[in-house]
Backbone as CSV, one residue per row, in Angstrom:
resi,resn,N_x,N_y,N_z,CA_x,CA_y,CA_z,C_x,C_y,C_z
1,UNK,19.747,28.752,-36.485,19.713,28.574,-35.050,20.678,27.476,-34.660
2,UNK,21.520,27.715,-33.628,22.474,26.728,-33.179,22.249,26.440,-31.709
3,UNK,22.626,25.263,-31.291,22.628,24.903,-29.885,23.774,23.950,-29.665
4,UNK,23.893,23.418,-28.470,25.015,22.527,-28.174,24.967,21.290,-29.069
5,UNK,26.125,20.919,-29.630,26.188,19.711,-30.435,26.728,18.577,-29.582
6,UNK,26.208,17.391,-29.799,26.587,16.235,-28.990,26.967,15.073,-29.890
7,UNK,27.619,14.083,-29.280,28.116,12.959,-30.078,27.004,12.157,-30.712
8,UNK,25.775,12.230,-30.176,24.674,11.471,-30.774,24.333,11.971,-32.172
9,UNK,24.803,13.182,-32.505,24.555,13.708,-33.850,25.241,12.848,-34.908
10,UNK,26.342,12.223,-34.537,27.148,11.510,-35.533,27.373,10.060,-35.134
11,UNK,26.352,9.431,-34.588,26.448,8.016,-34.269,25.364,7.248,-34.998
12,UNK,25.608,5.964,-35.181,24.613,5.141,-35.854,25.256,4.065,-36.699
13,UNK,24.466,3.532,-37.617,24.896,2.407,-38.444,24.664,2.713,-39.911
14,UNK,25.609,2.311,-40.727,25.410,2.373,-42.169,24.642,1.139,-42.611
15,UNK,23.665,1.311,-43.470,22.857,0.208,-43.949,23.364,-0.264,-45.315
16,UNK,23.022,-1.486,-45.651,23.437,-2.039,-46.938,22.214,-2.324,-47.790
17,UNK,22.395,-2.234,-49.087,21.301,-2.481,-50.013,21.540,-1.697,-51.290
18,UNK,20.722,-1.951,-52.267,20.837,-1.273,-53.558,19.652,-0.330,-53.741
19,UNK,19.881,0.970,-53.702,18.781,1.921,-53.911,18.129,1.715,-55.276
20,UNK,16.824,1.940,-55.340,16.062,1.702,-56.564,15.880,2.953,-57.407
21,UNK,16.112,4.124,-56.815,15.843,5.371,-57.508,17.010,5.851,-58.349
22,UNK,16.882,7.084,-58.796,17.913,7.707,-59.627,18.251,9.075,-59.050
23,UNK,19.417,9.579,-59.431,19.812,10.919,-59.025,19.788,11.829,-60.244
24,UNK,19.097,12.954,-60.111,19.008,13.892,-61.228,18.979,15.313,-60.694
25,UNK,19.250,16.248,-61.561,19.162,17.652,-61.161,17.704,18.085,-61.277
26,UNK,17.136,18.495,-60.171,15.736,18.910,-60.139,15.655,20.259,-59.436
27,UNK,15.152,21.241,-60.149,15.016,22.593,-59.606,16.336,23.101,-59.016
28,UNK,17.408,22.791,-59.712,18.721,23.318,-59.350,19.496,22.528,-58.327
29,UNK,18.913,21.448,-57.794,19.607,20.651,-56.786,19.732,19.195,-57.247
30,UNK,20.876,18.595,-56.967,20.986,17.150,-57.149,19.962,16.497,-56.230
31,UNK,19.129,15.645,-56.791,17.994,15.103,-56.050,17.870,13.613,-56.283
32,UNK,17.706,12.871,-55.177,17.412,11.447,-55.295,15.914,11.309,-55.533
33,UNK,15.549,10.646,-56.629,14.153,10.506,-57.041,13.772,9.030,-57.030
34,UNK,12.738,8.714,-56.263,12.236,7.344,-56.219,10.728,7.396,-56.449
35,UNK,10.266,6.634,-57.418,8.861,6.711,-57.810,8.181,5.353,-57.675
36,UNK,6.861,5.342,-57.578,6.123,4.076,-57.480,6.345,3.222,-58.723
37,UNK,6.260,1.910,-58.561,6.424,1.009,-59.708,5.308,1.203,-60.720
38,UNK,4.152,1.634,-60.231,3.015,1.893,-61.105,2.636,3.363,-61.011
39,UNK,2.782,4.077,-62.102,2.466,5.500,-62.105,0.972,5.719,-61.897
40,UNK,0.645,6.719,-61.100,-0.758,7.016,-60.869,-1.295,7.904,-61.983
41,UNK,-2.573,7.839,-62.189,-3.199,8.700,-63.183,-3.484,10.063,-62.561
42,UNK,-3.332,11.085,-63.357,-3.588,12.428,-62.853,-2.427,12.949,-62.025
43,UNK,-2.724,13.794,-61.058,-1.678,14.409,-60.252,-1.077,13.412,-59.262
44,UNK,0.228,13.575,-59.011,0.960,12.654,-58.162,1.277,13.302,-56.820
45,UNK,0.773,12.694,-55.737,1.149,13.164,-54.408,2.638,12.936,-54.205
46,UNK,3.297,13.913,-53.596,4.754,13.912,-53.512,5.222,14.106,-52.077
47,UNK,6.250,13.361,-51.703,6.899,13.530,-50.410,8.309,14.062,-50.635
48,UNK,8.645,15.123,-49.933,9.978,15.698,-50.004,10.697,15.392,-48.701
49,UNK,11.809,14.705,-48.806,12.577,14.268,-47.646,13.715,15.252,-47.388
50,UNK,13.800,15.701,-46.144,14.858,16.627,-45.748,15.831,15.850,-44.870
51,UNK,17.072,15.722,-45.298,17.981,14.761,-44.677,18.542,15.171,-43.327
52,UNK,19.189,14.187,-42.700,20.014,14.494,-41.545,21.351,15.038,-42.047
53,UNK,22.297,15.243,-41.176,23.532,15.918,-41.562,24.373,15.123,-42.559
54,UNK,24.062,13.831,-42.722,24.820,13.006,-43.668,24.281,13.082,-45.090
55,UNK,23.225,13.847,-45.286,22.739,14.119,-46.627,22.099,12.935,-47.310
56,UNK,22.328,12.844,-48.604,21.675,11.826,-49.436,22.614,10.620,-49.536
57,UNK,22.648,9.819,-48.486,23.511,8.648,-48.439,22.669,7.380,-48.519
58,UNK,23.324,6.222,-48.446,22.617,4.963,-48.692,21.442,4.763,-47.750
59,UNK,21.629,5.017,-46.452,20.526,4.855,-45.503,19.298,5.639,-45.945
60,UNK,19.544,6.889,-46.332,18.443,7.772,-46.719,17.765,7.282,-47.991
61,UNK,18.548,6.863,-48.951,17.978,6.403,-50.222,17.100,5.165,-50.009
62,UNK,17.567,4.234,-49.209,16.792,3.016,-48.968,15.475,3.340,-48.264
63,UNK,15.522,4.289,-47.357,14.300,4.673,-46.648,13.323,5.380,-47.585
64,UNK,13.845,6.261,-48.434,13.002,6.941,-49.420,12.325,5.916,-50.328
65,UNK,13.069,4.878,-50.711,12.495,3.823,-51.545,11.305,3.150,-50.857
66,UNK,11.395,2.979,-49.530,10.291,2.352,-48.795,9.008,3.166,-48.956
67,UNK,9.123,4.473,-48.847,7.945,5.335,-48.963,7.433,5.368,-50.402
68,UNK,8.351,5.352,-51.363,7.930,5.324,-52.772,7.159,4.040,-53.069
69,UNK,7.538,2.953,-52.397,6.851,1.683,-52.592,5.399,1.711,-52.158
70,UNK,5.012,2.738,-51.416,3.618,2.891,-50.969,2.821,3.796,-51.895
71,UNK,3.428,4.178,-53.016,2.658,4.896,-54.026,2.951,6.377,-54.170
72,UNK,3.948,6.877,-53.456,4.249,8.304,-53.516,5.478,8.581,-54.381
73,UNK,5.441,9.700,-55.072,6.661,10.204,-55.708,7.512,10.796,-54.592
74,UNK,8.748,10.326,-54.465,9.583,10.716,-53.335,10.862,11.391,-53.811
75,UNK,11.163,12.529,-53.208,12.313,13.329,-53.607,13.150,13.666,-52.381
76,UNK,14.463,13.474,-52.488,15.366,13.939,-51.438,16.443,14.813,-52.068
77,UNK,16.284,16.133,-51.979,17.263,17.047,-52.574,18.512,17.161,-51.707
78,UNK,19.632,17.399,-52.343,20.880,17.649,-51.626,20.902,19.108,-51.208
79,UNK,20.268,19.377,-50.087,20.152,20.757,-49.624,21.476,21.289,-49.084
80,UNK,22.463,20.415,-48.921,23.793,20.842,-48.476,24.717,21.116,-49.657
81,UNK,24.213,20.893,-50.852,24.941,21.179,-52.091,26.356,20.604,-52.079
82,UNK,26.410,19.305,-51.785,27.682,18.588,-51.823,28.511,18.689,-50.561
83,UNK,27.981,19.274,-49.514,28.761,19.503,-48.291,28.146,18.807,-47.080
84,UNK,27.596,17.615,-47.274,27.091,16.850,-46.135,28.269,16.347,-45.299
85,UNK,28.001,16.022,-44.039,29.026,15.404,-43.194,29.351,14.028,-43.781
86,UNK,30.627,13.679,-43.943,30.987,12.406,-44.579,30.439,11.193,-43.831
87,UNK,30.017,10.176,-44.593,29.521,8.941,-43.988,30.559,8.295,-43.082
88,UNK,31.822,8.482,-43.389,32.883,7.860,-42.591,32.829,8.292,-41.139
89,UNK,32.300,9.487,-40.887,32.181,9.951,-39.512,31.125,9.159,-38.762
90,UNK,30.074,8.747,-39.458,29.054,7.917,-38.829,29.592,6.530,-38.559
91,UNK,30.348,6.002,-39.472,30.795,4.612,-39.411,31.875,4.385,-38.373
92,UNK,32.610,5.419,-38.000,33.757,5.232,-37.126,33.464,5.523,-35.665
93,UNK,32.302,6.067,-35.368,31.955,6.365,-33.980,30.966,5.312,-33.487
94,UNK,31.138,4.862,-32.238,30.317,3.761,-31.704,28.845,4.131,-31.674
95,UNK,27.941,3.134,-31.843,26.492,3.388,-31.792,26.080,4.013,-30.466
96,UNK,25.008,4.783,-30.502,24.584,5.542,-29.333,24.386,4.691,-28.082
97,UNK,23.640,3.613,-28.181,23.350,2.816,-26.997,24.617,2.256,-26.378
98,UNK,25.561,1.878,-27.214,26.825,1.365,-26.701,27.615,2.476,-26.026
99,UNK,27.572,3.659,-26.613,28.235,4.808,-26.000,27.670,5.046,-24.606
100,UNK,26.362,5.017,-24.497,25.721,5.290,-23.218,26.070,4.250,-22.160
101,UNK,26.154,2.974,-22.554,26.354,1.905,-21.585,27.819,1.682,-21.232
102,UNK,28.742,1.990,-22.157,30.141,1.645,-21.942,31.069,2.843,-21.822
103,UNK,30.582,4.021,-22.139,31.472,5.182,-22.169,31.985,5.546,-20.781
104,UNK,33.231,5.957,-20.730,33.822,6.493,-19.519,33.737,8.011,-19.570
105,UNK,34.071,8.640,-18.466,34.081,10.100,-18.442,35.037,10.640,-19.504
106,UNK,36.199,9.982,-19.628,37.194,10.435,-20.590,36.694,10.252,-22.023
107,UNK,36.092,9.072,-22.328,35.633,8.826,-23.701,34.465,9.715,-24.064
108,UNK,33.603,10.003,-23.091,32.498,10.927,-23.358,33.034,12.319,-23.686
109,UNK,34.030,12.753,-22.941,34.612,14.062,-23.196,35.271,14.103,-24.566
110,UNK,35.944,13.004,-24.928,36.615,12.946,-26.229,35.597,12.982,-27.362
111,UNK,34.480,12.229,-27.200,33.440,12.207,-28.235,32.804,13.579,-28.401
112,UNK,32.554,14.240,-27.269,31.954,15.567,-27.323,32.892,16.561,-27.986
113,UNK,34.167,16.462,-27.671,35.143,17.368,-28.272,35.236,17.150,-29.772
114,UNK,35.284,15.882,-30.194,35.372,15.583,-31.618,34.148,16.096,-32.344
115,UNK,32.974,15.894,-31.741,31.742,16.342,-32.368,31.706,17.861,-32.507
116,UNK,32.158,18.558,-31.468,32.175,20.004,-31.534,33.067,20.535,-32.635
117,UNK,34.236,19.925,-32.766,35.167,20.340,-33.815,34.583,20.055,-35.198
118,UNK,33.918,18.922,-35.320,33.348,18.516,-36.611,32.115,19.337,-36.976
119,UNK,31.179,19.435,-36.035,29.873,19.987,-36.368,29.725,21.487,-36.148
120,UNK,30.521,22.047,-35.245,30.380,23.474,-34.990,30.480,24.315,-36.258
121,UNK,31.587,24.221,-36.979,31.712,25.003,-38.227,30.687,24.602,-39.282
122,UNK,30.354,23.301,-39.335,29.387,22.825,-40.333,28.013,23.451,-40.079
123,UNK,27.601,23.478,-38.819,26.289,24.046,-38.495,26.234,25.542,-38.778
124,UNK,27.344,26.212,-38.576,27.379,27.636,-38.901,27.254,27.831,-40.411
125,UNK,27.978,27.003,-41.169,27.938,27.120,-42.625,26.532,26.858,-43.154
126,UNK,25.810,25.930,-42.520,24.465,25.559,-42.984,23.397,26.071,-42.008
127,UNK,23.619,27.261,-41.504,22.670,27.892,-40.580,21.347,28.182,-41.293
128,UNK,20.341,28.525,-40.506,18.992,28.713,-41.046,18.942,29.751,-42.163
129,UNK,19.696,30.832,-42.031,19.668,31.888,-43.048,20.118,31.375,-44.410
130,UNK,20.934,30.318,-44.398,21.420,29.711,-45.643,20.508,28.571,-46.084
131,UNK,20.192,27.685,-45.148,19.480,26.455,-45.493,17.996,26.672,-45.794
132,UNK,17.357,27.520,-45.037,15.909,27.688,-45.184,15.498,28.138,-46.583
133,UNK,16.143,29.137,-47.177,15.753,29.521,-48.542,15.973,28.411,-49.561
134,UNK,17.033,27.633,-49.394,17.288,26.527,-50.317,16.141,25.528,-50.263
135,UNK,15.740,25.180,-49.050,14.659,24.208,-48.868,13.336,24.770,-49.375
136,UNK,13.022,25.995,-48.984,11.750,26.590,-49.383,11.651,26.735,-50.900
137,UNK,12.726,27.156,-51.530,12.682,27.336,-52.989,12.462,26.013,-53.696
138,UNK,13.064,24.956,-53.190,12.862,23.641,-53.801,11.404,23.204,-53.642
139,UNK,10.867,23.343,-52.444,9.485,22.915,-52.194,8.510,23.727,-53.038
140,UNK,8.722,25.024,-53.116,7.843,25.863,-53.941,7.880,25.432,-55.404
141,UNK,9.069,25.099,-55.881,9.196,24.681,-57.274,8.476,23.364,-57.526
142,UNK,8.581,22.431,-56.600,7.883,21.147,-56.738,6.374,21.369,-56.714
143,UNK,5.902,22.213,-55.819,4.468,22.483,-55.721,3.921,23.125,-56.986
144,UNK,4.770,23.856,-57.695,4.324,24.549,-58.901,4.297,23.654,-60.138
145,UNK,4.841,22.453,-60.043,4.811,21.535,-61.174,3.366,21.167,-61.497
146,UNK,2.989,21.131,-62.764,1.591,20.903,-63.119,1.033,19.552,-62.694
147,UNK,1.897,18.548,-62.553,1.414,17.217,-62.207,1.542,16.877,-60.726
148,UNK,1.945,17.859,-59.922,2.091,17.609,-58.492,0.751,17.741,-57.789
149,UNK,0.436,16.726,-56.977,-0.769,16.777,-56.158,-0.445,17.384,-54.797
150,UNK,-0.796,16.686,-53.753,-0.475,17.167,-52.415,0.999,16.905,-52.126
151,UNK,1.549,17.716,-51.220,2.984,17.639,-50.917,3.185,17.518,-49.413
152,UNK,4.022,16.558,-49.031,4.372,16.384,-47.632,5.865,16.523,-47.431
153,UNK,6.259,16.900,-46.212,7.670,16.996,-45.857,7.978,15.950,-44.794
154,UNK,9.047,15.208,-45.010,9.495,14.199,-44.053,10.944,14.518,-43.709
155,UNK,11.192,14.881,-42.455,12.537,15.284,-42.067,13.128,14.374,-41.009
156,UNK,14.452,14.311,-41.000,15.187,13.472,-40.058,16.243,14.311,-39.343
157,UNK,16.225,14.277,-38.019,17.242,14.950,-37.210,17.317,16.433,-37.597
158,UNK,18.420,16.866,-38.196,18.550,18.255,-38.663,17.371,18.625,-39.550
159,UNK,16.979,17.739,-40.435,15.876,18.016,-41.355,14.507,17.979,-40.717
160,UNK,14.400,17.358,-39.533,13.103,17.295,-38.866,12.578,18.671,-38.500
161,UNK,13.478,19.539,-38.052,13.067,20.901,-37.705,12.529,21.627,-38.928
162,UNK,13.165,21.439,-40.068,12.717,22.146,-41.274,11.390,21.595,-41.787
163,UNK,11.109,20.319,-41.547,9.788,19.797,-41.897,8.712,20.532,-41.103
164,UNK,8.997,20.806,-39.833,8.044,21.541,-38.999,7.907,22.988,-39.464
165,UNK,9.010,23.606,-39.836,8.959,24.990,-40.319,8.118,25.083,-41.592
166,UNK,8.214,24.064,-42.432,7.414,24.051,-43.663,5.922,23.878,-43.386
167,UNK,5.584,23.462,-42.176,4.172,23.290,-41.815,3.544,24.565,-41.277
168,UNK,4.345,25.588,-41.025,3.811,26.835,-40.502,2.835,27.473,-41.498
169,UNK,1.770,28.026,-40.991,0.758,28.628,-41.862,1.320,29.752,-42.731
170,UNK,2.310,30.469,-42.224,2.876,31.594,-42.962,4.045,31.194,-43.858
171,UNK,4.368,29.910,-43.916,5.482,29.478,-44.756,5.159,29.720,-46.229
172,UNK,6.095,30.288,-46.987,5.865,30.475,-48.423,5.875,29.159,-49.185
173,UNK,6.260,28.086,-48.493,6.304,26.759,-49.116,5.497,25.764,-48.278
174,UNK,4.388,26.219,-47.732,3.582,25.421,-46.807,3.196,24.066,-47.413
175,UNK,3.435,23.013,-46.643,3.132,21.657,-47.097,1.793,21.193,-46.534
176,UNK,1.341,20.033,-47.011,0.040,19.502,-46.596,0.135,18.560,-45.408
177,UNK,1.349,18.104,-45.081,1.578,17.276,-43.914,3.072,17.311,-43.619
178,UNK,3.423,17.214,-42.344,4.835,17.241,-41.965,5.132,16.128,-40.969
179,UNK,6.212,15.402,-41.236,6.682,14.340,-40.345,8.068,14.735,-39.854
180,UNK,8.237,14.818,-38.549,9.531,15.155,-37.968,10.044,13.951,-37.171
181,UNK,11.050,13.294,-37.714,11.657,12.156,-37.026,12.819,12.652,-36.186
182,UNK,12.708,12.453,-34.859,13.725,12.888,-33.893,14.366,14.216,-34.308
183,UNK,13.559,15.294,-34.382,14.079,16.582,-34.853,15.116,17.178,-33.906
184,UNK,16.097,17.865,-34.486,17.157,18.517,-33.709,16.901,20.012,-33.596
185,UNK,17.260,20.578,-32.456,17.318,22.029,-32.268,15.960,22.713,-32.415
186,UNK,14.867,21.999,-32.105,13.532,22.594,-32.223,13.226,23.427,-30.980
187,UNK,12.667,24.616,-31.197,12.201,25.449,-30.095,10.726,25.773,-30.330
188,UNK,10.078,26.282,-29.301,8.639,26.522,-29.388,8.277,27.464,-30.519
189,UNK,9.131,28.431,-30.811,8.839,29.387,-31.884,8.717,28.705,-33.239
190,UNK,9.342,27.532,-33.386,9.275,26.816,-34.658,7.895,26.224,-34.930
191,UNK,7.133,25.987,-33.856,5.861,25.278,-34.041,4.634,26.109,-33.681
192,UNK,4.846,27.281,-33.113,3.692,28.104,-32.725,2.847,28.518,-33.922
193,UNK,3.480,28.666,-35.091,2.751,29.107,-36.278,2.101,27.994,-37.066
194,UNK,2.135,26.773,-36.536,1.483,25.654,-37.218,0.044,25.596,-36.726
195,UNK,-0.877,26.007,-37.574,-2.274,26.127,-37.153,-3.229,25.224,-37.939
196,UNK,-2.755,24.635,-39.052,-3.678,23.848,-39.871,-3.052,22.579,-40.459
197,UNK,-1.760,22.524,-40.606,-1.108,21.376,-41.232,-0.960,20.222,-40.248
198,UNK,-1.416,19.027,-40.595,-1.199,17.863,-39.732,0.291,17.611,-39.519
199,UNK,0.661,17.320,-38.272,2.071,17.163,-37.904,2.241,15.921,-37.038
200,UNK,3.293,15.155,-37.329,3.649,14.006,-36.504,5.108,14.117,-36.095
201,UNK,5.394,13.763,-34.850,6.760,13.748,-34.336,7.026,12.392,-33.703
202,UNK,8.148,11.779,-34.080,8.554,10.485,-33.527,9.960,10.621,-32.944
203,UNK,10.154,10.141,-31.717,11.480,10.220,-31.112,11.667,9.129,-30.070
204,UNK,12.912,8.871,-29.744,13.238,7.883,-28.730,13.377,8.522,-27.362
205,UNK,13.197,7.720,-26.317,13.313,8.252,-24.958,14.763,8.530,-24.576
206,UNK,15.722,7.987,-25.340,17.143,8.244,-25.074,17.733,9.249,-26.058
207,UNK,16.907,10.131,-26.542,17.353,11.155,-27.487,17.940,12.327,-26.713
208,UNK,19.235,12.584,-26.905,19.902,13.661,-26.178,19.599,15.046,-26.744
209,UNK,19.023,15.106,-27.942,18.784,16.406,-28.566,17.349,16.900,-28.409
210,UNK,16.460,16.043,-27.943,15.087,16.453,-27.646,14.602,15.606,-26.483
211,UNK,14.555,16.189,-25.297,14.159,15.447,-24.114,12.657,15.161,-24.130
212,UNK,12.242,14.218,-23.305,10.811,13.919,-23.203,10.030,15.134,-22.707
213,UNK,10.611,15.871,-21.768,9.926,17.066,-21.251,9.782,18.131,-22.335
214,UNK,10.833,18.309,-23.128,10.765,19.295,-24.211,9.730,18.887,-25.246
215,UNK,9.670,17.591,-25.537,8.669,17.103,-26.485,7.261,17.335,-25.945
216,UNK,7.062,17.105,-24.659,5.743,17.325,-24.055,5.306,18.782,-24.194
217,UNK,6.255,19.691,-24.051,5.934,21.116,-24.208,5.525,21.424,-25.649
218,UNK,6.237,20.837,-26.612,5.889,21.035,-28.017,4.512,20.443,-28.324
219,UNK,4.278,19.253,-27.795,3.003,18.577,-28.040,1.830,19.394,-27.497
220,UNK,2.016,20.006,-26.360,0.944,20.816,-25.774,0.568,21.969,-26.693
221,UNK,1.571,22.636,-27.246,1.316,23.750,-28.156,0.643,23.256,-29.435
222,UNK,1.179,22.188,-29.994,0.636,21.665,-31.247,-0.811,21.207,-31.087
223,UNK,-1.096,20.513,-30.011,-2.466,20.037,-29.811,-3.413,21.200,-29.527
224,UNK,-2.896,22.244,-28.897,-3.721,23.425,-28.689,-4.086,24.097,-30.003
225,UNK,-3.176,24.023,-30.975,-3.425,24.630,-32.285,-4.170,23.713,-33.242
226,UNK,-3.862,22.412,-33.162,-4.307,21.484,-34.207,-5.301,20.428,-33.744
227,UNK,-5.468,20.261,-32.462,-6.373,19.218,-31.978,-5.904,17.836,-32.360
228,UNK,-6.771,17.087,-33.020,-6.444,15.698,-33.334,-5.603,15.546,-34.601
229,UNK,-5.146,16.656,-35.160,-4.286,16.579,-36.345,-2.800,16.499,-35.950
230,UNK,-2.560,16.011,-34.735,-1.197,15.851,-34.222,-1.004,14.405,-33.778
231,UNK,0.154,13.853,-34.112,0.518,12.541,-33.590,1.932,12.629,-33.028
232,UNK,2.086,12.254,-31.773,3.398,12.224,-31.128,3.609,10.832,-30.557
233,UNK,4.709,10.192,-30.938,5.016,8.851,-30.443,6.449,8.819,-29.941
234,UNK,6.636,8.178,-28.792,7.983,7.971,-28.265,8.280,6.476,-28.238
235,UNK,9.556,6.159,-28.372,10.000,4.764,-28.442,11.007,4.503,-27.331
236,UNK,10.657,3.572,-26.457,11.436,3.299,-25.264,12.857,2.848,-25.608
237,UNK,13.817,3.589,-25.082,15.218,3.234,-25.263,15.817,3.630,-26.594
238,UNK,14.994,4.121,-27.526,15.513,4.496,-28.848,16.314,5.793,-28.735
239,UNK,17.341,5.890,-29.588,18.248,7.029,-29.535,18.001,7.977,-30.701
240,UNK,18.675,9.098,-30.660,18.575,10.065,-31.742,18.982,9.413,-33.063
241,UNK,18.139,9.588,-34.081,18.448,9.035,-35.398,17.959,7.620,-35.630
242,UNK,17.131,7.083,-34.720,16.790,5.662,-34.804,16.020,5.277,-36.057
243,UNK,15.275,6.202,-36.661,14.486,5.828,-37.844,15.311,5.741,-39.114
244,UNK,16.522,6.276,-39.083,17.333,6.284,-40.300,18.737,5.718,-40.084
245,UNK,19.200,5.678,-38.810,20.564,5.216,-38.554,20.609,4.093,-37.525
246,UNK,19.472,3.446,-37.276,19.430,2.375,-36.297,20.135,1.116,-36.777
247,UNK,20.375,0.210,-35.850,21.018,-1.071,-36.153,19.950,-2.053,-36.620
248,UNK,19.913,-2.338,-37.907,18.879,-3.213,-38.449,19.114,-4.678,-38.108
249,UNK,20.271,-4.986,-37.544,20.535,-6.345,-37.079,20.064,-6.548,-35.647
250,UNK,19.635,-5.469,-35.020,19.085,-5.529,-33.672,17.561,-5.550,-33.798
251,UNK,16.947,-6.609,-33.326,15.503,-6.800,-33.537,14.674,-5.645,-32.986
252,UNK,15.023,-5.163,-31.792,14.254,-4.075,-31.191,14.410,-2.795,-32.008
253,UNK,15.642,-2.465,-32.395,15.871,-1.229,-33.140,15.192,-1.280,-34.503
254,UNK,15.252,-2.428,-35.158,14.589,-2.554,-36.462,13.078,-2.418,-36.311
255,UNK,12.532,-3.053,-35.271,11.092,-2.985,-35.039,10.642,-1.560,-34.772
256,UNK,11.423,-0.809,-34.013,11.066,0.580,-33.718,11.145,1.441,-34.971
257,UNK,12.179,1.220,-35.773,12.304,1.951,-37.023,11.120,1.667,-37.928
258,UNK,10.768,0.390,-38.074,9.648,0.010,-38.933,8.333,0.586,-38.425
259,UNK,8.133,0.547,-37.108,6.884,1.055,-36.541,6.741,2.553,-36.790
260,UNK,7.825,3.299,-36.590,7.763,4.744,-36.796,7.489,5.083,-38.256
261,UNK,8.140,4.378,-39.157,7.921,4.672,-40.576,6.522,4.254,-41.029
262,UNK,6.023,3.146,-40.500,4.645,2.739,-40.828,3.637,3.734,-40.257
263,UNK,3.914,4.229,-39.057,3.030,5.241,-38.464,3.023,6.498,-39.322
264,UNK,4.201,6.872,-39.818,4.297,8.052,-40.678,3.486,7.860,-41.953
265,UNK,3.598,6.692,-42.550,2.862,6.418,-43.788,1.353,6.472,-43.569
266,UNK,0.893,5.931,-42.462,-0.539,5.967,-42.160,-0.991,7.414,-41.890
267,UNK,-0.144,8.171,-41.222,-0.484,9.568,-40.922,-0.563,10.387,-42.209
268,UNK,0.394,10.157,-43.104,0.400,10.859,-44.393,-0.846,10.493,-45.212
269,UNK,-1.153,9.219,-45.233,-2.314,8.758,-45.994,-3.591,9.454,-45.517
270,UNK,-3.736,9.547,-44.202,-4.926,10.207,-43.652,-4.915,11.697,-43.974
271,UNK,-3.753,12.328,-43.847,-3.653,13.770,-44.109,-3.951,14.093,-45.570
272,UNK,-3.515,13.213,-46.473,-3.753,13.426,-47.894,-5.162,13.026,-48.304
273,UNK,-5.879,12.357,-47.412,-7.226,11.921,-47.735,-7.272,10.751,-48.695
274,UNK,-6.212,9.926,-48.666,-6.161,8.761,-49.573,-6.984,7.588,-49.015
């Protein structure tokens, strides 16, 4: 499924730090693996992270490490098979909030044009007919491992929609909980089939890819199906990608990122019955 691409798809900040995990081939995909410092006895609850368009880059690895530090086996497969959008595209375009406050009509048009040229062909190449089987096959393989306990999906931007799809009751790779961080290109048909899996959605009020009104429509459907097994949180002034590409030197942006990720961890813990 495709829709209009905007410059917010490729804006944000690169983070610094040393990832703690390792990269290995798992079920046919290069996968970033981050595990708890203390192995649990018996089956291990697992979180599968579905990336934004930049794939398995430093920001993503550091965030995965945060979740692993809470006791989960965490996996982020390269579902783009080496064809993620280059990090340099994120680093060279101004942050979203600055774009919004300082952009001129001409610069906005230029950013939109650049984004269309960059992302249009990429989105076609990684359309649902291609990406969905890759994701589902990986999740099914992880679920079939003898030591795997409950499985959750955590998605960001492009990956947020697929986390929701994995929560559908009819999904062949149905997960036990789904977290969608500022999901892109979500339509009502993506969530109508979610009837039992706990779902959380986090987004900013300045998200150009999912408006507050559109989120309200999704929330109404989800709550009608799931009742109190839904959590929806919005963050004032936060932009698309804030949980993974925010400016960590900005106190407000860091606080919003931390709050959303902590909310996700608490939601997962409750869904898993920990």
